C-alpha positions in Angstrom: 3.0 -41.2 -10.1 0.5 -41.7 -7.3 -2.9 -40.3 -7.4 -2.0 -38.0 -4.5 1.1 -36.7 -6.5 -0.9 -36.2 -9.6 -3.5 -34.2 -7.6 -0.6 -32.1 -6.0 0.8 -31.5 -9.4 -2.5 -30.4 -10.8 -3.2 -28.1 -7.8 0.2 -26.5 -8.1 -0.4 -26.0 -11.9 -3.8 -24.4 -11.3 -2.3 -22.2 -8.5 0.3 -21.0 -11.0 -2.3 -20.5 -13.7 -4.4 -18.4 -11.2 -1.4 -16.2 -10.4 -0.6 -15.7 -14.1 -4.2 -14.8 -14.9 -4.5 -12.3 -12.0 -1.3 -10.6 -13.4 -2.8 -10.5 -16.9 -6.0 -9.0 -15.4 -4.1 -6.3 -13.6 -2.2 -5.5 -16.7 -5.6 -5.1 -18.6 -6.9 -2.7 -16.0 -3.8 -0.5 -16.4 -3.9 -0.7 -20.2 -7.5 0.2 -20.2 -6.9 3.1 -17.9 -4.3 4.5 -20.5 -6.6 3.9 -23.5 -9.7 5.2 -21.9 -7.9 8.3 -20.8 -6.7 9.0 -24.4 -10.3 8.5 -25.8 -11.9 10.7 -23.1 -9.4 13.6 -23.0 -9.2 13.9 -26.8 -12.9 13.2 -27.3 -12.1 10.5 -29.8 -15.5 8.9 -29.0 -17.0 11.5 -31.3 -15.3 9.9 -34.1 -16.2 6.2 -33.7 -18.9 4.5 -35.8 -21.4 6.4 -38.0 -21.3 9.9 -36.7 -19.6 9.0 -33.3 -21.0 9.2 -29.9 -22.4 12.5 -28.5 -21.0 12.0 -25.0 -18.4 10.0 -23.0 -21.3 8.3 -21.2 -23.0 7.2 -24.5 -19.6 5.8 -25.6 -19.3 3.8 -22.4 -22.9 2.6 -22.6 -22.3 1.3 -26.1 -23.0 -2.6 -25.9 -19.5 -3.2 -27.3 -17.9 -1.3 -24.4 -20.6 -1.6 -21.7 -18.5 0.0 -18.9 -20.1 2.1 -16.1 -18.6 5.7 -15.9 -17.4 4.9 -12.3 -15.5 1.9 -13.4 -14.0 3.8 -16.4 -13.0 6.5 -14.0 -11.3 4.1 -11.7 -9.1 2.7 -14.4 -8.3 6.2 -15.6 -7.5 7.5 -12.1 -5.3 4.6 -11.2 -3.3 5.1 -14.4 -3.0 8.8 -14.0 -2.1 8.7 -10.4 0.3 5.8 -10.2 2.0 5.9 -13.6 1.8 9.6 -14.5 1.9 11.4 -11.2 3.9 9.1 -9.0 5.9 7.8 -11.9 5.9 4.2 -10.5 7.0 1.4 -12.8 4.2 -0.6 -14.5 5.6 -3.7 -12.8 5.3 -2.1 -9.3 1.7 -0.9 -10.0 0.9 -4.4 -11.4 2.0 -6.0 -8.1 -0.9 -4.3 -6.3 -4.6 -5.3 -6.7 -6.7 -2.7 -8.4 -9.0 -2.4 -5.3 -6.1 -1.4 -3.2 -4.7 1.0 -5.7 -8.0 2.8 -5.6 -8.5 2.5 -1.9 -5.2 4.0 -1.0 -5.1 6.8 -3.6 -6.6 9.5 -1.5 -4.3 8.5 1.5 -1.2 8.6 -0.6 -2.0 12.0 -2.0 -1.5 13.5 1.5 1.7 11.7 2.3 5.3 12.5 1.8 7.6 10.3 -0.4 8.8 8.1 2.5 5.5 7.3 3.9 4.1 6.7 0.5 6.7 4.1 -0.2 5.9 2.3 3.1 2.2 2.3 2.4 2.8 1.0 -1.1 4.9 -1.9 0.3 2.2 -2.7 2.7 -0.3 -2.8 -0.2 1.8 -5.6 -1.7 2.1 -7.7 1.5 -0.7 -7.2 3.9 -3.9 -9.2 3.9 -7.0 -7.3 2.6 -8.5 -6.7 6.0 -5.2 -5.5 7.5 -4.6 -3.2 4.7 -8.1 -1.8 4.9 -7.4 -1.1 8.5 -4.1 0.5 7.6 -5.6 2.9 5.1 -8.8 3.8 7.1 -7.1 4.3 10.4 -9.8 2.2 12.0 -9.2 -0.6 14.4 -10.6 -4.1 13.7 -14.2 -4.2 15.1 -15.7 -7.3 16.4 -18.9 -8.1 14.5 -22.4 -7.7 15.9 -24.1 -11.1 15.9 -27.8 -11.0 15.1 -29.9 -14.1 15.2 -33.6 -15.0 15.6 -35.2 -16.3 18.7 -36.4 -19.9 18.2 -39.5 -19.2 20.3 -40.9 -15.9 18.9 -38.7 -15.2 15.9 -37.7 -11.8 17.0 -34.1 -10.6 16.7 -31.5 -11.4 19.3 -28.6 -8.8 19.1 -25.2 -9.8 20.8 -22.2 -7.5 20.8 -19.0 -6.8 22.7 -19.8 -4.0 25.2 -16.2 -2.9 25.1 -16.7 -2.0 21.4 -19.7 0.2 22.1 -19.4 4.0 22.6 -20.7 5.0 26.1 -21.1 8.7 25.3 -24.3 10.3 24.3 -25.9 8.3 21.5 -23.6 5.4 21.8 -25.9 3.3 23.9 -29.0 4.5 22.2 -30.8 1.8 20.2 -33.8 3.1 18.4 -36.2 1.3 16.2 -36.5 2.6 12.6 -39.7 3.6 11.0 -40.9 1.9 7.9 
């Protein structure tokens, strides 16, 4: 086996390992959503340890758990919406990254079943940027480039004028106050 072939084999194996680990991570998020939902709804956190925890937040802040309430809520919402409400299979939910599941939830709530299915398929196949545009309804915007002048060190702002609004306020550039 040549060094190049060995490197290709190693690269392929690491690629496969990455895919497997990502699948495991997604399963953990979904499983956490289920478990946290049970603990929160049934107030089981009041029964843990010596005397339990007084609140859901204090349970989450516990060093052994150490989850922010917003993170825990994302896990729970994703589980409730996709598994319980939409009744999607676990495998289908696991094929979509958590960030996309969370991003498209509000959009899916307003859609009929046919459109929902189309968006879910797009969540599996589109790049992150294209998917974000799809769910936000925004078009891709060219970036504004900000650099410093070599002579005076003040800012130089370059932009595509076609991307700038020309109605009231669109052309207004005002300095902010400290």
